[in-house]
VOZA-27203 format. One record per residue: residue in three letters; x, y, z of N, C-alpha, C in turn. Coordinates in steps of 0.2 Angstrom, whole numbers, padded with zeros to 4 digits, always signed. Example, Ala and Ser with C-alpha at 12.3 -4.5 7.8 and 13.67 -1.06 7.14 Angstrom:
2
ALA+0066-0028+0039+0062-0022+0039+0066-0016+0039SER+0064-0011+0035+0068-0005+0036+0064+0000+0039
//
This chain:
429
UNK+0941+0898-0203+0948+0895-0204+0950+0892-0198UNK+0953+0886-0197+0955+0884-0191+0962+0887-0189UNK+0962+0889-0183+0968+0892-0180+0973+0887-0178UNK+0979+0888-0178+0985+0884-0176+0988+0886-0170UNK+0990+0882-0166+0993+0884-0159+0999+0879-0158UNK+1004+0881-0156+1010+0877-0153+1010+0877-0146UNK+1008+0871-0143+1008+0870-0136+1015+0867-0133UNK+1018+0871-0128+1024+0868-0125+1023+0864-0119UNK+1025+0858-0119+1024+0854-0113+1017+0853-0110UNK+1012+0852-0115+1005+0852-0112+1003+0845-0109UNK+1000+0846-0103+0997+0840-0100+0990+0838-0104UNK+0987+0832-0102+0981+0830-0106+0975+0835-0105UNK+0974+0838-0099+0969+0843-0099+0970+0849-0104UNK+0976+0851-0105+0977+0857-0109+0976+0855-0117UNK+0977+0849-0118+0976+0846-0125+0968+0846-0126UNK+0965+0844-0121+0957+0844-0121+0954+0850-0122UNK+0957+0855-0119+0954+0862-0120+0956+0865-0127UNK+0962+0863-0129+0963+0865-0136+0958+0862-0141UNK+0956+0856-0140+0952+0852-0145+0945+0856-0144UNK+0943+0857-0138+0936+0860-0137+0936+0867-0141UNK+0942+0870-0141+0942+0877-0145+0943+0876-0153UNK+0943+0869-0155+0944+0867-0162+0950+0870-0165UNK+0956+0870-0161+0962+0872-0163+0966+0867-0167UNK+0970+0868-0171+0975+0863-0174+0981+0864-0170UNK+0983+0858-0167+0988+0858-0162+0995+0855-0164UNK+1000+0858-0162+1007+0855-0163+1010+0856-0156UNK+1012+0850-0153+1015+0850-0146+1023+0849-0146UNK+1026+0853-0141+1033+0852-0141+1034+0849-0134UNK+1038+0843-0134+1039+0840-0127+1047+0838-0127UNK+1050+0837-0121+1056+0834-0120+1054+0826-0120UNK+1059+0822-0121+1058+0815-0121+1055+0813-0114UNK+1057+0816-0109+1055+0814-0102+1048+0816-0102UNK+1046+0822-0104+1039+0824-0103+1034+0819-0108UNK+1037+0818-0114+1032+0814-0118+1031+0807-0115UNK+1036+0804-0112+1035+0798-0109+1029+0797-0104UNK+1027+0803-0101+1022+0804-0096+1015+0805-0098UNK+1015+0806-0105+1008+0808-0108+1005+0801-0110UNK+0999+0800-0107+0996+0793-0109+0994+0793-0117UNK+0995+0788-0120+0994+0788-0127+0986+0790-0128UNK+0982+0788-0124+0975+0790-0125+0974+0797-0125UNK+0978+0801-0122+0977+0808-0122+0979+0812-0128UNK+0982+0808-0133+0984+0811-0139+0979+0809-0145UNK+0977+0813-0149+0972+0811-0155+0976+0813-0161UNK+0974+0819-0164+0977+0821-0170+0983+0826-0170UNK+0985+0827-0164+0991+0832-0163+0997+0830-0166UNK+1001+0835-0168+1008+0833-0170+1012+0834-0164UNK+1017+0830-0163+1021+0830-0157+1028+0831-0159UNK+1032+0836-0157+1039+0837-0158+1042+0835-0152UNK+1046+0829-0152+1050+0827-0145+1057+0829-0146UNK+1059+0834-0142+1066+0837-0143+1069+0838-0137UNK+1076+0837-0136+1080+0839-0131+1081+0847-0131UNK+1076+0851-0130+1076+0858-0131+1081+0862-0126UNK+1081+0859-0120+1085+0862-0115+1093+0862-0117UNK+1094+0856-0120+1101+0855-0122+1103+0858-0129UNK+1098+0859-0133+1099+0862-0140+1093+0866-0142UNK+1092+0871-0139+1085+0876-0140+1085+0878-0147UNK+1091+0879-0151+1090+0881-0158+1087+0876-0162UNK+1089+0869-0161+1086+0864-0165+1078+0864-0164UNK+1076+0866-0158+1068+0866-0157+1066+0872-0161UNK+1069+0878-0161+1067+0884-0164+1066+0882-0172UNK+1071+0879-0175+1071+0878-0182+1066+0873-0184UNK+1065+0868-0180+1059+0863-0181+1052+0867-0181UNK+1051+0871-0176+1045+0874-0176+1044+0880-0181UNK+1050+0883-0183+1050+0888-0188+1048+0885-0195UNK+1050+0879-0196+1049+0875-0202+1041+0874-0203UNK+1038+0872-0197+1031+0871-0197+1027+0878-0198UNK+1029+0883-0195+1026+0889-0195+1026+0892-0202UNK+1032+0891-0206+1032+0893-0213+1027+0890-0217UNK+1026+0884-0216+1021+0880-0220+1013+0882-0218UNK+1012+0883-0212+1005+0884-0209+1006+0888-0203UNK+1006+0895-0203+1008+0899-0197+1003+0898-0191UNK+1007+0898-0185+1004+0898-0179+1001+0905-0177UNK+0995+0904-0173+0992+0910-0171+0995+0912-0164UNK+0998+0907-0160+1001+0908-0154+1005+0902-0152UNK+1010+0904-0147+1014+0898-0144+1011+0899-0137UNK+1009+0893-0133+1006+0894-0127+1008+0888-0122UNK+1009+0890-0116+1011+0885-0111+1008+0887-0104UNK+1006+0882-0100+1004+0884-0093+1009+0881-0088UNK+1014+0878-0091+1019+0874-0087+1025+0878-0085UNK+1028+0878-0079+1034+0882-0078+1040+0879-0082UNK+1040+0873-0084+1046+0871-0088+1045+0873-0095UNK+1039+0875-0097+1038+0877-0104+1039+0885-0105UNK+1040+0889-0100+1040+0896-0101+1046+0899-0105UNK+1052+0896-0104+1058+0898-0108+1058+0896-0115UNK+1056+0889-0117+1056+0888-0124+1050+0892-0127UNK+1044+0893-0124+1039+0897-0127+1041+0904-0129UNK+1045+0907-0124+1048+0913-0125+1052+0914-0132UNK+1057+0909-0132+1061+0908-0138+1057+0908-0144UNK+1052+0904-0144+1048+0903-0150+1044+0909-0152UNK+1041+0913-0147+1038+0919-0148+1043+0924-0151UNK+1049+0925-0148+1054+0929-0151+1055+0927-0158UNK+1057+0921-0160+1059+0919-0166+1054+0920-0172UNK+1048+0918-0170+1042+0918-0174+1038+0925-0175UNK+1040+0929-0170+1037+0936-0170+1030+0936-0168UNK+1028+0931-0164+1021+0931-0161+1020+0935-0155UNK+1013+0937-0154+1011+0941-0149+1010+0938-0142UNK+1016+0935-0139+1015+0932-0133+1020+0935-0128UNK+1022+0931-0123+1026+0933-0118+1034+0932-0121UNK+1038+0937-0121+1044+0937-0124+1050+0936-0119UNK+1056+0935-0122+1062+0933-0118+1064+0938-0113UNK+1063+0945-0114+1065+0949-0109+1061+0949-0103UNK+1054+0947-0104+1050+0946-0098+1051+0940-0094UNK+1052+0934-0098+1053+0928-0095+1060+0927-0092UNK+1065+0931-0094+1071+0931-0091+1071+0934-0084UNK+1067+0939-0083+1066+0942-0077+1062+0938-0072UNK+1057+0935-0074+1052+0930-0070+1056+0924-0068UNK+1060+0921-0073+1063+0915-0071+1070+0915-0067UNK+1073+0921-0068+1080+0922-0064+1078+0927-0059UNK+1077+0925-0053+1075+0929-0047+1080+0934-0045UNK+1086+0933-0047+1091+0939-0045+1090+0944-0050UNK+1089+0943-0057+1088+0948-0062+1082+0952-0060UNK+1077+0948-0057+1070+0951-0056+1071+0956-0050UNK+1075+0954-0045+1076+0958-0039+1080+0965-0041UNK+1085+0964-0045+1089+0970-0047+1085+0974-0051UNK+1080+0971-0056+1076+0976-0060+1071+0979-0056UNK+1067+0976-0052+1062+0979-0048+1065+0985-0044UNK+1071+0983-0041+1074+0988-0036+1076+0995-0041UNK+1078+0994-0046+1080+0999-0051+1074+1003-0052UNK+1068+1000-0053+1062+1003-0055+1058+1006-0049UNK+1060+1004-0043+1057+1006-0037+1050+1002-0036UNK+1049+0996-0038+1043+0992-0038+1044+0987-0033UNK+1040+0987-0028+1040+0981-0023+1047+0979-0021UNK+1051+0984-0019+1058+0983-0018+1059+0978-0012UNK+1063+0973-0013+1065+0969-0007+1073+0968-0008UNK+1076+0969-0002+1084+0968-0002+1086+0961-0003UNK+1091+0960-0008+1093+0954-0010+1100+0954-0012UNK+1103+0948-0013+1110+0948-0015+1111+0941-0018UNK+1116+0940-0023+1118+0934-0025+1124+0931-0021UNK+1124+0925-0019+1128+0922-0014+1131+0916-0016UNK+1137+0914-0014+1141+0908-0015+1144+0905-0009UNK+1145+0908-0004+1148+0906+0002+1146+0908+0009UNK+1148+0906+0014+1146+0908+0021+1147+0915+0022UNK+1153+0918+0020+1154+0925+0021+1149+0929+0017UNK+1147+0927+0012+1141+0931+0008+1135+0931+0013UNK+1134+0926+0016+1128+0925+0020+1128+0930+0026UNK+1134+0930+0030+1135+0934+0036+1136+0941+0034UNK+1139+0943+0029+1139+0950+0027+1132+0953+0025UNK+1128+0949+0022+1121+0951+0020+1117+0952+0026UNK+1118+0947+0031+1114+0947+0037+1116+0953+0041UNK+1123+0955+0041+1125+0961+0045+1122+0967+0042UNK+1121+0967+0036+1119+0973+0032+1111+0974+0033UNK+1107+0969+0032+1100+0969+0032+1097+0967+0039UNK+1100+0963+0043+1097+0960+0049+1094+0953+0047UNK+1093+0949+0053+1091+0943+0052+1083+0943+0054UNK+1079+0938+0052+1081+0932+0048+1082+0934+0041UNK+1085+0929+0037+1086+0929+0030+1082+0923+0027UNK+1082+0924+0020+1080+0918+0016+1085+0916+0011UNK+1087+0910+0010+1091+0908+0005+1087+0903+0001UNK+1088+0904-0006+1084+0900-0010+1087+0900-0017UNK+1085+0895-0021+1088+0894-0028+1086+0901-0032UNK+1091+0902-0037+1090+0908-0041+1085+0907-0046UNK+1084+0901-0048+1079+0900-0054+1074+0894-0052UNK+1073+0892-0046+1069+0886-0044+1062+0887-0044UNK+1058+0882-0042+1051+0882-0041+1049+0877-0037UNK+1042+0876-0036+1039+0871-0032+1041+0871-0024UNK+1044+0876-0022+1045+0877-0015+1051+0873-0013UNK+1056+0871-0017+1061+0867-0016+1068+0871-0014UNK+1071+0868-0008+1077+0871-0006+1077+0878-0004UNK+1071+0880+0000+1071+0887+0003+1073+0886+0010UNK+1077+0890+0013+1080+0890+0020+1079+0897+0023UNK+1076+0896+0029+1076+0902+0033+1082+0902+0038UNK+1086+0908+0038+1092+0908+0042+1090+0913+0048UNK+1090+0911+0054+1088+0915+0059+1093+0919+0062UNK+1099+0917+0062+1105+0921+0064+1111+0919+0061UNK+1117+0923+0063+1123+0922+0060+1126+0915+0061UNK+1124+0912+0067+1126+0906+0069+1124+0900+0064UNK+1118+0901+0061+1115+0896+0056+1118+0897+0049UNK+1122+0901+0048+1125+0902+0041+1129+0896+0039UNK+1133+0894+0043+1137+0888+0041+1133+0882+0039UNK+1128+0881+0044+1124+0875+0043+1120+0875+0037UNK+1117+0881+0035+1113+0882+0029+1117+0881+0023UNK+1123+0884+0023+1127+0884+0017+1129+0877+0016UNK+1131+0873+0021+1132+0866+0020+1127+0862+0017UNK+1120+0863+0019+1115+0860+0017+1114+0862+0009UNK+1115+0868+0007+1114+0870+0000+1120+0866-0004UNK+1126+0866-0001+1131+0864-0005+1130+0856-0006UNK+1128+0853-0001+1127+0845-0001+1122+0843-0007UNK+1118+0848-0009+1113+0846-0014+1115+0849-0021UNK+1121+0852-0021+1124+0855-0027+1122+0862-0028UNK+1120+0866-0023+1118+0872-0025+1123+0877-0022UNK+1128+0879-0027+1134+0882-0025+1133+0890-0027UNK+1127+0892-0030+1125+0899-0031+1118+0899-0029UNK+1116+0904-0025+1110+0905-0022+1108+0912-0021UNK+1102+0913-0020+1099+0920-0018+1098+0921-0011UNK+1100+0927-0008+1098+0929-0002+1093+0935-0002UNK+1088+0934+0002+1083+0940+0003+1082+0941+0010UNK+1080+0948+0011+1077+0949+0018+1071+0945+0019UNK+1070+0943+0025+1064+0939+0027+1058+0944+0027UNK+1053+0943+0024+1046+0947+0024+1041+0944+0029UNK+1040+0948+0034+1035+0946+0039+1028+0946+0036UNK+1024+0942+0038+1017+0942+0036+1014+0937+0033UNK+1007+0936+0032+1004+0930+0028+1006+0931+0021UNK+1005+0925+0018+1007+0925+0010+1001+0923+0007UNK+1000+0927+0001+0994+0926-0003+0997+0925-0010UNK+0992+0922-0015+0994+0922-0022+0989+0926-0026UNK+0991+0929-0032+0986+0933-0036+0987+0930-0043UNK+0981+0928-0046+0981+0925-0053+0978+0931-0057UNK+0981+0933-0062+0979+0938-0066+0978+0936-0074UNK+0974+0939-0077+0974+0939-0085+0975+0946-0087UNK+0980+0947-0092+0982+0953-0094+0980+0954-0102UNK+0977+0960-0103+0974+0961-0110+0977+0967-0113UNK+0982+0966-0117+0986+0972-0120+0988+0977-0115UNK+0991+0975-0110+0993+0979-0104+0988+0981-0099UNK+0982+0979-0100+0977+0980-0094+0976+0974-0090UNK+0978+0974-0084+0978+0968-0079+0971+0967-0076UNK+0968+0961-0076+0962+0960-0072+0963+0955-0067UNK+0963+0956-0061+0964+0951-0056+0958+0947-0056UNK+0959+0940-0056+0954+0935-0056+0953+0932-0050UNK+0959+0929-0047+0958+0925-0040+0964+0927-0036UNK+0962+0929-0030+0967+0930-0024+0966+0924-0019UNK+0971+0921-0018+0971+0915-0013+0975+0916-0007UNK+0971+0914-0001+0975+0913+0005+0979+0907+0005UNK+0985+0907+0008+0989+0901+0008+0991+0899+0015UNK+0992+0892+0015+0994+0889+0021+1001+0886+0020UNK+1006+0887+0024+1013+0884+0022+1015+0880+0028UNK+1020+0876+0027+1022+0871+0032+1030+0872+0032UNK+1033+0867+0035+1040+0867+0035+1043+0868+0028UNK+1049+0872+0028+1052+0873+0022+1048+0877+0017UNK+1043+0881+0020+1039+0885+0016+1035+0881+0010UNK+1034+0875+0011+1030+0871+0007+1023+0873+0008UNK+1019+0873+0003+1012+0875+0003+1007+0869+0004UNK+1003+0869+0009+0999+0864+0011+0992+0866+0011UNK+0990+0871+0008+0983+0873+0007+0982+0880+0004UNK+0977+0881+0000+0975+0887-0003+0967+0888-0002UNK+0965+0894-0002+0958+0895-0002+0956+0902-0006UNK+0951+0901-0009+0948+0907-0013+0941+0908-0012UNK+0939+0914-0011+0943+0921-0011+0946+0921-0005UNK+0952+0925-0005+0956+0927+0001+0952+0931+0005UNK+0953+0931+0012+0950+0936+0017+0954+0942+0017UNK+0952+0947+0013+0955+0954+0013+0950+0959+0013UNK+0951+0964+0017+0946+0970+0016+0947+0973+0009UNK+0942+0977+0007+0942+0981+0001+0948+0985+0000UNK+0950+0988+0005+0956+0993+0004+0963+0989+0003UNK+0964+0983+0007+0970+0979+0006+0969+0976-0001UNK+0964+0974-0003+0963+0970-0009+0965+0975-0015UNK+0963+0981-0014+0965+0986-0019+0972+0987-0019UNK+0975+0988-0013+0982+0989-0013+0986+0983-0016UNK+0984+0977-0015+0987+0971-0018+0986+0971-0025UNK+0981+0973-0028+0980+0973-0035+0984+0979-0038UNK+0985+0984-0035+0990+0989-0038+0997+0987-0038UNK+0999+0984-0032+1006+0981-0032+1007+0976-0037UNK+1003+0971-0038+1004+0966-0043+1004+0969-0050UNK+0999+0974-0052+0999+0977-0058+1005+0981-0059UNK+1008+0985-0054+1014+0988-0055+1020+0983-0057UNK+1020+0977-0053+1025+0973-0054+1025+0970-0061UNK+1019+0968-0064+1018+0965-0071+1020+0971-0076UNK+1018+0977-0075+1021+0982-0079+1028+0983-0079UNK+1031+0982-0073+1039+0983-0073+1042+0977-0077UNK+1040+0971-0077+1043+0966-0080+1041+0965-0088UNK+1036+0969-0090+1034+0969-0097+1029+0964-0099UNK+1025+0962-0094+1020+0957-0095+1014+0960-0097UNK+1012+0959-0104+1006+0963-0106+1000+0959-0108UNK+1001+0952-0109+0996+0948-0112+0996+0941-0108UNK+0990+0938-0107+0990+0931-0105+0990+0931-0097UNK+0991+0925-0095+0991+0923-0088+0997+0925-0084UNK+0996+0926-0077+1002+0927-0073+0999+0925-0066UNK+1004+0922-0062+1003+0920-0055+1009+0924-0051UNK+1007+0928-0046+1011+0932-0042+1010+0930-0035UNK+1016+0929-0031+1015+0927-0024+1017+0933-0020UNK+1013+0935-0015+1014+0941-0012+1014+0940-0004UNK+1018+0944-0001+1018+0944+0007+1015+0950+0009UNK+1010+0950+0014+1007+0955+0017+1010+0958+0023UNK+1016+0962+0022+1020+0964+0027+1017+0970+0030UNK+1020+0972+0036+1018+0978+0040+1019+0984+0035UNK+1024+0984+0031+1025+0990+0026+1021+0990+0020UNK+1016+0985+0019+1012+0984+0013+1014+0978+0009UNK+1010+0976+0004+1011+0970+0000+1018+0971-0003UNK+1021+0965-0003+1028+0964-0006+1028+0958-0011UNK+1030+0959-0017+1031+0953-0021+1036+0948-0019UNK+1034+0942-0019+1039+0937-0017+1042+0934-0024UNK+1038+0932-0029+1040+0931-0035+1034+0930-0040UNK+1036+0930-0047+1030+0930-0051+1032+0925-0057UNK+1026+0923-0060+1027+0918-0066+1022+0920-0071UNK+1024+0919-0077+1019+0920-0083+1016+0913-0085UNK+1012+0911-0080+1008+0905-0081+1002+0905-0076UNK+0997+0901-0076+0992+0901-0071+0995+0897-0064UNK+0992+0898-0059+0995+0895-0053+0994+0888-0053UNK+0998+0884-0049+0997+0877-0048+0993+0875-0042UNK+0994+0869-0039+0990+0867-0033+0983+0868-0034UNK+0980+0866-0039+0973+0866-0041+0969+0873-0041UNK+0973+0878-0041+0971+0885-0042+0966+0886-0047UNK+0968+0883-0053+0964+0883-0059+0957+0880-0058UNK+0957+0874-0054+0950+0871-0052+0946+0876-0048UNK+0949+0878-0043+0946+0882-0038+0943+0889-0041UNK+0947+0892-0046+0945+0898-0049+0939+0897-0053UNK+0939+0891-0057+0933+0890-0060+0926+0888-0056UNK+0928+0885-0050+0922+0884-0046+0919+0890-0043UNK+0924+0895-0041+0922+0901-0037+0919+0906-0042UNK+0923+0907-0048+0921+0913-0053+0919+0911-0059UNK+0919+0904-0061+0917+0902-0067+0922+0903-0073UNK+0928+0904-0071+0933+0906-0076+0938+0900-0076UNK+0939+0896-0081+0944+0892-0082+0950+0895-0085UNK+0955+0896-0081+0961+0901-0083+0965+0898-0089UNK+0965+0891-0089+0969+0888-0095+0965+0889-0101UNK+0959+0888-0101+0955+0889-0107+0954+0897-0109UNK+0953+0901-0104+0953+0908-0106+0959+0911-0108UNK+0965+0909-0105+0971+0911-0108+0973+0909-0115UNK+0971+0902-0116+0972+0900-0123+0968+0904-0128UNK+0962+0905-0126+0957+0908-0131+0960+0916-0132UNK+0962+0919-0127+0964+0926-0128+0970+0926-0132UNK+0975+0922-0131+0981+0922-0135+0980+0920-0142UNK+0975+0916-0144+0974+0914-0151+0969+0919-0154UNK+0967+0924-0150+0962+0929-0153+0955+0926-0154UNK+0953+0922-0150+0947+0919-0150+0942+0921-0144UNK+0944+0926-0141+0940+0929-0135+0940+0936-0134UNK+0935+0939-0131+0936+0946-0130+0939+0947-0123UNK+0942+0953-0122+0945+0954-0115+0940+0955-0110UNK+0942+0952-0104+0937+0953-0098+0938+0960-0096UNK+0932+0963-0093+0933+0970-0090+0934+0969-0082UNK+0931+0964-0080+0932+0963-0072+0930+0956-0071UNK+0933+0953-0065+0931+0946-0063+0924+0946-0061UNK+0920+0941-0062+0913+0940-0059+0913+0940-0052UNK+0908+0941-0049+0907+0940-0042+0908+0932-0040UNK+0910+0931-0034+0911+0925-0031+0905+0921-0030UNK+0904+0915-0033+0898+0911-0032+0898+0907-0025UNK+0904+0906-0023+0905+0901-0017+0913+0902-0015UNK+0915+0898-0010+0922+0898-0008+0924+0891-0010UNK+0931+0890-0011+0934+0884-0013+0941+0884-0009UNK+0943+0878-0008+0950+0877-0004+0952+0870-0006UNK+0959+0870-0006+0963+0863-0007+0967+0862-0001UNK+0967+0856+0002+0971+0855+0007+0975+0848+0005UNK+0982+0848+0007+0986+0843+0005+0988+0838+0011UNK+0989+0832+0010+0990+0827+0015+0997+0826+0017UNK+0998+0824+0023+1005+0823+0025+1006+0815+0027UNK+1012+0813+0025+1013+0806+0027+1020+0805+0029UNK+1022+0802+0035+1029+0800+0037+1032+0797+0031UNK+1039+0799+0030+1042+0795+0025+1043+0788+0026UNK+1043+0784+0021+1043+0776+0022+1038+0773+0017UNK+1038+0766+0018+1034+0762+0014+1027+0762+0017UNK+1022+0764+0012+1015+0764+0015+1012+0758+0016UNK+1010+0756+0022+1007+0750+0024+0999+0750+0025UNK+0997+0756+0026+0990+0757+0027+0988+0764+0025UNK+0982+0765+0023+0979+0772+0022+0972+0772+0025UNK+0970+0775+0030+0964+0775+0033+0960+0782+0032UNK+0954+0781+0032+0949+0787+0031+0948+0790+0024UNK+0951+0786+0019+0951+0789+0012+0943+0789+0010UNK+0940+0783+0010+0933+0782+0007+0928+0787+0011UNK+0929+0787+0017+0924+0792+0021+0925+0799+0018UNK+0931+0801+0017+0933+0808+0015+0931+0809+0008UNK+0933+0805+0004+0931+0805-0004+0924+0806-0005UNK+0920+0803+0000+0912+0803-0001+0909+0809+0002UNK+0913+0813+0005+0910+0819+0008+0907+0823+0003UNK+0900+0826+0004+0897+0829-0001+0900+0836-0004UNK+0905+0839+0001+0908+0845-0001+0914+0844-0006UNK+0917+0837-0006+0923+0836-0009+0922+0836-0017UNK+0925+0840-0020+0925+0840-0028+0930+0836-0031UNK+0936+0836-0028+0942+0832-0031+0945+0829-0025UNK+0948+0823-0026+0951+0819-0021+0957+0815-0024UNK+0963+0815-0022+0968+0812-0025+0973+0809-0020UNK+0975+0803-0020+0981+0800-0016+0987+0799-0020UNK+0992+0802-0018+0999+0802-0022+1002+0795-0022UNK+1001+0792-0016+1004+0785-0015+0999+0780-0013UNK+1000+0774-0016+0996+0768-0014+1000+0764-0009UNK+0996+0759-0006+0999+0755-0001+1005+0751-0005UNK+1011+0750-0002+1016+0747-0005+1021+0752-0008UNK+1019+0758-0009+1024+0763-0012+1028+0766-0007UNK+1033+0770-0009+1037+0773-0004+1036+0781-0004UNK+1033+0783+0002+1032+0791+0002+1039+0794+0004UNK+1042+0798+0000+1048+0801+0002+1048+0807+0007UNK+1053+0809+0009+1053+0815+0013+1051+0821+0009UNK+1047+0825+0011+1044+0831+0007+1049+0836+0006UNK+1052+0836+0000+1056+0841-0002+1053+0846-0007UNK+1048+0844-0010+1045+0849-0015+1038+0847-0016UNK+1034+0851-0019+1027+0850-0019+1024+0843-0021UNK+1027+0840-0027+1024+0833-0028+1026+0828-0023UNK+1030+0829-0018+1031+0824-0013+1025+0824-0008UNK+1020+0829-0008+1015+0828-0003+1010+0822-0005UNK+1007+0820+0000+1004+0813+0000+0997+0813-0004UNK+0995+0819-0006+0988+0819-0010+0985+0825-0008UNK+0979+0826-0010+0975+0832-0009+0967+0831-0010UNK+0964+0836-0007+0957+0836-0009+0955+0843-0010UNK+0949+0844-0014+0947+0851-0015+0939+0851-0013UNK+0937+0856-0009+0931+0857-0007+0928+0863-0009UNK+0921+0864-0009+0918+0870-0009+0914+0871-0003UNK+0913+0878-0001+0909+0880+0005+0906+0887+0003UNK+0903+0890+0008+0900+0896+0007+0905+0902+0005UNK+0910+0902+0009+0916+0907+0009+0922+0903+0008UNK+0927+0907+0006+0934+0904+0006+0936+0902+0013UNK+0935+0906+0018+0937+0904+0025+0934+0898+0027UNK+0927+0897+0026+0924+0891+0028+0926+0885+0024UNK+0928+0886+0017+0931+0880+0014+0937+0878+0016UNK+0942+0883+0018+0948+0881+0021+0948+0877+0027UNK+0943+0879+0032+0942+0876+0038+0940+0869+0037UNK+0935+0868+0032+0933+0861+0030+0938+0857+0027UNK+0942+0860+0022+0947+0856+0019+0952+0853+0024UNK+0954+0857+0028+0960+0855+0033+0957+0850+0038UNK+0950+0851+0040+0947+0846+0044+0947+0839+0041UNK+0945+0839+0035+0944+0833+0031+0951+0830+0030UNK+0956+0834+0028+0962+0831+0027+0965+0828+0033UNK+0964+0831+0039+0966+0828+0045+0963+0821+0046UNK+0958+0819+0043+0955+0812+0044+0959+0807+0040UNK+0963+0809+0035+0967+0804+0031+0973+0802+0035UNK+0974+0796+0036+0980+0794+0040+0984+0788+0036UNK+0990+0790+0035+0995+0785+0032+0999+0782+0037UNK+1000+0775+0037+1004+0771+0041+1010+0769+0037UNK+1016+0771+0039+1022+0769+0035+1027+0765+0039UNK+1031+0762+0036+1037+0759+0039+1043+0761+0036UNK+1049+0762+0040+1055+0765+0038+1058+0761+0032UNK+1061+0765+0028+1065+0762+0023+1072+0765+0023UNK+1078+0762+0021+1084+0765+0021+1086+0767+0014UNK+1085+0774+0012+1086+0776+0006+1089+0783+0006UNK+1093+0785+0011+1097+0791+0012+1101+0793+0006UNK+1105+0789+0003+1109+0790-0003+1104+0792-0009UNK+1099+0788-0010+1094+0790-0015+1091+0796-0014UNK+1089+0798-0008+1086+0804-0007+1090+0810-0008UNK+1097+0810-0007+1101+0815-0008+1102+0816-0016UNK+1103+0810-0019+1103+0811-0026+1097+0813-0030UNK+1091+0811-0027+1085+0814-0029+1084+0821-0029UNK+1086+0824-0023+1086+0831-0022+1091+0835-0027UNK+1097+0832-0027+1101+0836-0032+1098+0836-0039UNK+1095+0830-0041+1093+0830-0048+1087+0835-0049UNK+1082+0835-0043+1077+0840-0044+1079+0847-0045UNK+1084+0849-0041+1087+0856-0041+1090+0857-0048UNK+1093+0852-0051+1096+0853-0057+1090+0854-0063UNK+1085+0850-0062+1079+0850-0067+1075+0857-0066UNK+1074+0859-0060+1070+0865-0059+1073+0871-0059UNK+1079+0872-0058+1083+0878-0059+1084+0880-0066UNK+1080+0885-0068+1081+0886-0075+1085+0893-0076UNK+1088+0895-0071+1092+0901-0072+1097+0901-0077UNK+1101+0895-0078+1106+0894-0083+1102+0894-0090UNK+1097+0891-0090+1093+0890-0097+1091+0897-0099UNK+1090+0902-0095+1088+0909-0097+1094+0912-0101UNK+1100+0910-0101+1105+0912-0104+1104+0912-0112UNK+1100+0907-0114+1099+0906-0121+1094+0912-0124UNK+1091+0915-0119+1086+0920-0121+1090+0927-0123UNK+1088+0929-0129+1091+0936-0131+1086+0941-0131UNK+1088+0947-0127+1082+0952-0127+1081+0954-0135UNK+1074+0956-0136+1072+0958-0142+1075+0964-0144UNK+1077+0965-0150+1080+0971-0153+1074+0976-0155
//
């Protein structure tokens, strides 16, 4: 009997994976999301196009009606914008997925910090803030530097490091300018950052991929490599820390992506998500371990696979590196053909073509493109990827769009900050 799945905000590759698993698919999109889906990507899928952020109950009732006629085996998403509506549907339909209590903690970072502090899990000092006094009082209490960031954002947008009390007013003004009048303060965590992708099976967590991370200005990510360079003892400590974090937020099944700082006091969780990692981590995990996280997560949640006992041994290393371009209209791109044809390059993508405007890099999609390579080890792959990325040269000419840029950043923060959306989630009884 064909199993039925409700996919929230699926991109074309996710639709293809569902077809390969011979699932009957119903998709839930917002109008804005649906407009980005190429018509050729859709075949026999039923699509519900709803403004579910504005009216989540209408979405629930529409999906409930379909579920009553032919029950879903699972509601599934791998997109950050899909985790809240998917949780609502899991709650209302009584399905065995990630539910509202977990998603509320992972989406609202202030809730998460309060919760993990109460449980004594990867405690990081934090406070909710609205003004300059909040910043200076928190700085006096915990010491500088500090981090100020959105309560419910993603994609490395609007993260500020505050080095001392004298910078408090400047950072507060920058936040207010883009409409961020409530924000999270955290103690700054010294040390390199890694990410950990896990599959959980009825409460048993299997670490699949640990990635080293390269960050640039504003903590934007410019590269990842798998496997991370960790000795066995530190890797085990990271696995224990992430497992304890997932237990604390109640994540028992499916995919998760947790960002971790390797501090002098041990691994500390930066934030977590109930989805696979972005930035081509799924591609690299399949290259290195032979595990397609999206396909494996979907198969587990629909009851079509057995649980993993452990990740396979690494077959190679893989890395992604992102390109940089000066803001402005692109007038030339040099080096692309040479780099694209390099035998180690598995994927190559340019975000902007000649004639298009490259914006200031405010969040991940503003980066100018990327390449994915394989090599013998993750470390070797990272070095090669960065070397090849350095050969891509964008020539741009200035454009006057300061007002548009400010409006764009405000709109992005509004769209990505799901902390208010979390309020529609009601803890399960």
